[in-house]
N, C-alpha and C positions, 0 to 999 in steps of 0.2 A: 141860445148861445150864439148861433150863427145867423147872419142876416138872410140867409136863403131858407131858413126854417129847418135845416138839417139838425139832427141830434148828434151827439158825440159818436154814438154807435153807427149812425149812417155815414158820418165822416170817415170813420176807420174802414168801413166797407168800400168806400170809393178809393181811398188811399191804398188799401191793402186787400184787393179782392181774393188773394190766395188764402186768406184766413178762413173764409167760408168754405173753400175747397178742402182745406186741411181739417176743419171741424167735421165735415161730411165724411171724409175719409176715416177719421178717428171713430165716428159712430159706427161705420161699416165694419171696421176691424174689431170694435168692442163686441158687436153682435156675433161676428164670426168666432171670436174667441170664446164667447159664452157657449155657442153651440158645439165647438170642439172640445171644450172642457167637460161638457155633459157626456160626450162620447168617451173622452178619456176616463171619467169616473166609472162608467159602465164596463169599460175594458179593465179597469183596475179591480173592480168587484169580481168580474169573471176570473182574473188571475188569482185573487185570493181564494176563490172557491176551488179552483183547479189545484192550487198549492196544498190546500187543506186535504183534498181528496188524495193526492199523491202521498202526502204524509201518512194518512190513514192506510193506504195500500202498502206503503213501505213497512209500516209497523206491523200490520197483518202478515206480510211475507216474512219478516224476520221472526215473528212468533211461530208461524207454521213451519218455517225452515228448521228451527231448533227442535221441534217435535219429531220431524222426519228423521233426523240423525239419532235421536234417542231410541226410536222404534227400530232402526237398523241395527243398533248396538245390542239390542236384547236378543 
């Protein structure tokens, strides 16, 4: 295409060197996002387990609380 033997891609790198920097930054951010999302999923799973455990404990507490009052009434 060009008399210098440059391809279109080479031409754009010469004209706009920031594009390579931006692509590199985008790749870095995508890798960071992927790692952080894995951490987020782990924290989310932990939260679900803790919420389920709290619900179970609340249910048991309410069930035993009612029994204590009935025993005192007798």
